[in-house]
N, C-alpha and C positions, 0 to 999 in steps of 0.2 A: 228639599227635605234631606235630613242626614240620618245614616243608618250605620251601625257598627256590625260587621261580619266577623265570626270567628273562623279562621283560616288555619288548618293543620298543615304541617310539612314545609313551611317557609323557615329557610335557616340563614339565608345569605343576602347580600346586596342584589345578586342576580334574580333571587326569588322576588324580592321587593320589587324590582324594576319589571319583572314579568307580570305580576299581578296588577300593579299600577298602570302598566301599559295596557293590558287587556281591558281593564275597566274604562279607562279614558277614551278608548276606541268606541265604546258604546255612545250611541246618540242619547243625550240627555245627563250624561255623567259630566260634572263640572269639575270634580276634585277626588282624588283617591290618595289616601295616606296610609301606608303601612307601618304598623308597630311590630317589629319582628319579636321583640322580647315577648310581648303580650300574645302574639299570635292573632292580631286583630287588624281589620282594615276598616278605616273610616271613610264612608263615601258620601259625597254631596251630589244630589242628582234631581232632576225634574220628574216627579212621578207621573207626569202626564206623557212623558217619552219613554220611560224605561222602569222596568219593574225588578224586584230583587230576585226573582227566578233567572231573569236574563244575566244579572250580575253574577249569581251563583255559577251559571252555566259557563260564563266567560273565565272565571277562576278555575273551574274544574277542567276546562279544556286545556288550561295551562299545566294541569297535573297535581292540583292541590284540592284538598277535602274541605268543604265548607260545612260547618255545623249551623243547624237552623237556629 
């Protein structure tokens, strides 16, 4: 399944790596692609293993806000 999350506060390559890294650590996430200009993250995941709340939590732990 694919989902796009709106993430506030990502401004640089470090932000991109933090968010992508945090998401890819989650069991069930196969891909995470940050678009800094749009403030969006495209996530490809197995919904039987991980849910959107877990992904939001992982991003928020990195210090960014996720809009539902």
